[in-house]
N, C-alpha and C positions, 0 to 999 in steps of 0.2 A: 532465361529462367526455365526451370524444368517444367515440362507439361504434366498435367494431372489426368490420369486415367480413371474414369468413373464408370467403367463397364460393370455390369452386374456381377460378373465372375470375380473381378478384383474386389468389389465391395463385399462380397461374401467371404472371400479369403481374409479381408481386413476384419470382418466381424468375428471370424473364428480366431484370428490372432488376438483380438481384444479379449475374448474369453480366456484364451491361454494365458495372457498376461495377468488377468485377474487371479487365476488359480495359482500362478507363481507368487503373486503378492500375498495371497492368503497363506501359502505354504511357508514363505520365507519371512514375512513380517507380521503376519497375524492381522487381526482386525484392530486397527489403531485409532478408532474413533475417540476423540477427546471429550471428556465429560465437561459439563458446565462447572463453573467455580463452586467449590464446596462452601458450605455456610461458614466454616471457620477460617476462610482465607481473608487476607487483609482488607480487600475492597468490600467484600460482603459484610464484614464487621463495621466498616466505615459507613456503608449505606444504611445499615440498621440504626446506627447512631444518628445519621442525618434525618431520618424520618421523625425523630423527636426534637430536632433543632428548632430554635425560634430566634428571630431577629427583630428588635424593636417591638416586642410583644406579639409578633405574628409568626405563624408557621412558615417555614421555608417551602418553596415549591418542590414537587416530586422531582427526583433526579432524572426521570424519563419524561418530563413535561414537554420537551421539544425545544429546539433552538430558539424559536421566536419568543415563547413564553419566558424562557430563562434569560434571554437577552433583555427583555423589558424589566424583569425583576431586578437584575443587577444594575440596570441603568437608574432605577429609582432609589438605590441605596447611596449613602455617602461613601467616600473612599475608605474612611475608617471602618465602616460596617463591612464593606467588601473584604478588606484586609483581615478583619476578625474572623470572617467565615473561612477564608483561605487558610489561616493559621490553625483554626480549630478542626477543620474537616478537609485537610489537604488532598486525601485520596478521592474525595468526591468533587470538590471544586476544580481540581486540576484536570478532571476528565469530563467536565460538563460542556458539551457543545452548546454554545450560546453565551457562556461566561466570557468576560473580556479576556483577550489574548494575554495581556501582561499580567493579569490576575492569575491565569492558569500557570504562567511561568513561575510566579511566586509560590503558588500552592505546590507545584511539583518539586520545587527546591526543598520545601519543608518535608514533603513526602519522601524524597530521596534521602534526606538526612536521617529520617526515622528508619527507613529501610536499611540504611548503612549501619546503624547501631544494632539492628536485629542480626544482620549477617556477621558483624564483628563478633557478637556474642556466640553465634553458631560455630564460628571457626575455633572457638575455645571450648566447645561443648564436648566433653569426653564421652557422652552417651551416643553421639553421632558416629556413624561408620567413617572410615577414612575417606570413602567416596563422598559421603555427605559433607564432611568438612572441606573437601576439595571443591565441591560445588559452591559452598558458602564463600570460599576465597575468591572464586571466579565472579560470583555476584558482587562481592565487596569491591573488586577491581572495576567492574562495570559501573556500579553506582558512583564510585569515586570519579570515574571519567565523566559521567553524565553531570556531575556537580561542578565541572570546570566553569569558571566565571563567564565565559563567552557563549555558553550553550543555552539554547532556548527550547526547553522541553515542554511541549504542548500537551502531552498525555503521558501518564506513567501509572502502571499497575503491576506490582511485583507478584501478584497471585499466580500460582502455577508457573508456567514457563515465561509469563510476563508479556506485557504489551507496552508500546511507547510510540511517541511521535516527536520529531524534532524539526524545528523551523530554521531555514537559512534565509537571511534577509529580513525586511520589515514587512510582516504580514499585514499590519494595519494600513500601511500606505501603498501597498503593491497594486499596480494596475493589472498585472498578470501573475497568476499563481500556478505553479506546477506541483502536482501531487504524485509522488512515487509510491506505487502499490507493489510490494514485494511478494515473493512466492513461498514455497514450502520451507519448513524449518526456520521460520522467522520467530524469534523470541528475544528476550533481553540479552541472553548470552551470545546471540548471533546478530545483534543489532549493528554491531561494528566489528571490524577485524583489523589487526595490525598487518597480517599477511593477507594477500588477495583483498586489499582494502575495498576495491570497487565492485566486489561481488556481494557486499553487505549493504543493507538499506541506507545507512548513514553515509557510507562512502559513495554510493550511487547518487544520492541526493546532493551531497556536497560537490561532487564532480559536475552534475548537471547545473547547479547554481553557478559555478565558475564558468562553465561553457556559455551559459546564457548571458552572463556579464560580458564575456568576450564578444559574443555575437552582437550585442546591442548595449554598449556601456551606459547609454542614457536611459535605458528602460528601467522602470521601477518593478522589479520582479522579486518573487519569493518562491522558495522550493520547500516542500514538506516531505520528509521521510515518514510516511504513514504506515508504521508497523503496528497499527492499533486494531488488529483483528486476530482471531485465533486461526493460524495457518496450519495446514497438515504437517504432521511430524513424519518426515521422510516420504518415500514413494510407496506408501501402503495404500490401503483402501480409501482413506480420506482423500488422498490425492487424485484418485480415480473417480470419486463421487462429487456431487455438487453441494452437499449439505453445509460444509464450512464456508463455501463461497456464498451461499444464500445468506448465512448469518453475517458474513463480512460485508456483503452488499448493503444490508440495512445500516450497518455502522458507517460505511463509506458515504451513503446518501445523507445521513444525518450530519456527518462532518462537513461535506461540501456545502450543504445548505446553511451551515453555521458560520462559514467564513465571512470575515468582516468586509464591509464596503461593497463595491460593485465590480470587483475584479473579474476578468475572464479566467477560466480555469482549464488547464490541460491535465489530463491524467496520463501517466506513463506507467504501464502495467506490465510487470515482468513475470513470465512463467505462470504459476498458478494465480498470481495476481491478476492476470488477464481474464481468468475465469470469473473472479470477483467483479472486475469491471464490466464484463459482458452481462452478468446477471443484474448488476446495478443500473445498466445503461438506460433502461426505459423509465426509471424513477428519478434519475439525476436531474437537477435543476437546469434551466436553459442557459445558465452562465457557463456551463461546461461546453467549450467550443471544440475541443479535440480530445480524442481517446487514441493513444498510441500503444500498441502492444509489441512486445519483443519476446522471442522464444516461447510462443504461446502454444499450449496443448489444445486450444480451442476456447471459444467464448460462449458455449452453450447456445449457439444460434446457427441456423443454416446459412445465413448471409448477413452482411453488414446491415442491409435493409431491415432484417428481422430483429435487430437489436432494439428497435423502437426509439432511436435517438436522432436528433438533428445535428449532433456533433459530427465533425469529420472523423472518420475512423482510419487510422494508419496502422500498418503492420510491417514488421521486418524480422528476418531470421538470417543468422550467419550460416554460411555453408558448412561449418564444422559443428553446428549445434546438434546435440544428440536428440533433441526434442523432435527433430524431423522423422525419427524412426518410430515414434509413438503413433499408434493408429489414431488418426483424426476422424473420429466418428463417435456416435452415441448409440449404445446398444443396451437396452434394458436398464437405463439409468447410469450405466458405466461409460466413462469417457466424456469428452467435452465438445464433441461435434466437429464441424467443418474446420479446415485449416485456414486461418486468416490470411496466409500468404498465397493461397490458391487464388488466381485471378478471378475465378468464378465466385469467390466470397464477396468481392466488391469493395474491399478496403483499398486505400491508397498505399501501394507497396513501395517502401523506401529502401534504399541501399544500406546494408549493414557493413559493406566494405571490409575493413580490416578489424572488425570486432573479433574478440578472442573467445569463441565458443559460447556455451549457454550462459555463462555468468560474466561475459566480457563486453556487454553492450555500452557500459558507462565508463569504460577506461579512457582517461584523457588522451586526446589525439586521434581517436577512432572516428571514422565517418558516421557510424551510428550515433555517437554522442553529438557530433556537429548537427546532424539532422534533427535530433531531439531538441537541441537548444534552439534551432531555427523555428521549430514548431512552438516551443514554449514562449518565445518572444513575438510570435506572429510574423516572422520573416519567411513566409511560405515560398517566396521566389528563390530562397537559398537552399531548399530541400532537394537532395539528389534522389531521383527515383531509381528503382531496381532494374528497370528495363523498359523497352519500348512498349511492351504489352501491359504495363502496369496502369491501373486506374489512377495512380498518383499523378499522372500527366494531365488529368482534367483540370478545368478552371476552378478557381477559388473565389468565393464571394468577395466583391470589392474590386474585381477586375484583375487580381493577381493570378499569375500562372506559376505552377511548380515546375522547376527546371528539370529536364531529363538528363540523366547522367550520360 
């Protein structure tokens, strides 16, 4: 593995490079910070309606009441009452961390059908520009795909560029749950792709689920493609700052805390998603046993120990990943800190082997995917480390050892 020079001179040059990169971003992409949802967007309208909702003569709880409070509320309702709320307020119930999983699936199918009707009308709207009608057609295709009978949509919000989450497997009965946290340019239109399928969140999660089933056919696992936060749009200022990561971390913590049962949870965080996971780490519940990052620009921590988590921290990077050329430092709030694959960071460094660049870590047949699957099912002795100097070679609780490649 490449040695890491931390001399003052090199660090100074890296700081200057970081500043130069920022000025290039400003000159070429502008300040791309995303605003919060506007009051006239679908979910904001739905939330306003929810505040006046009543069930069995009583007001419903606030949408931000917290997973525990919401879980208790829905448990006290009859199935008919739960279904009525899902059908009347689908954009709220479908996104409530704490609502029953199957109820959220139902609500999001209702919300998707409603969103489909809106986009179909937009494709015929002569007042829209050709580009606007083209976007409507793409959204129409995406919503049609998400409505396929076998899909389990755990979150759906068509506002702005949109957010969503999809489940593979039985989330209610799983003993181990893997959560895929994607990076920049994540939205409804990039949720899945027909070309370069495994570079999009749904393809990554579907591939990981298949690999976990192959790694341990008897394991009860589920994988979630969690594209349910506002990610940076491109490599502009948002990608160099931590604001959206901080907002995403709050959402990730609430989501993980709301997962049903007592399953162990592994986070697989790609690119900017690793920044989200790094910021969230100290607040995540103890059920999170592993945090694995791939192609990381940094986790906003100087070391794994500074993340403030008892979870095992794993890191990998393919030799052809361009993220290696991004300065791994934090300078005046810009950048995301130390490189997780630097041995000094203290993560367990696993082999990416034949991964295919920055977006190729979840391609079927790659060593990176096999390693992730082994982590996801708890088969730590099947993980290949990146080299003799990697902290990956340390022992794992329970007496298991991680195998050196």
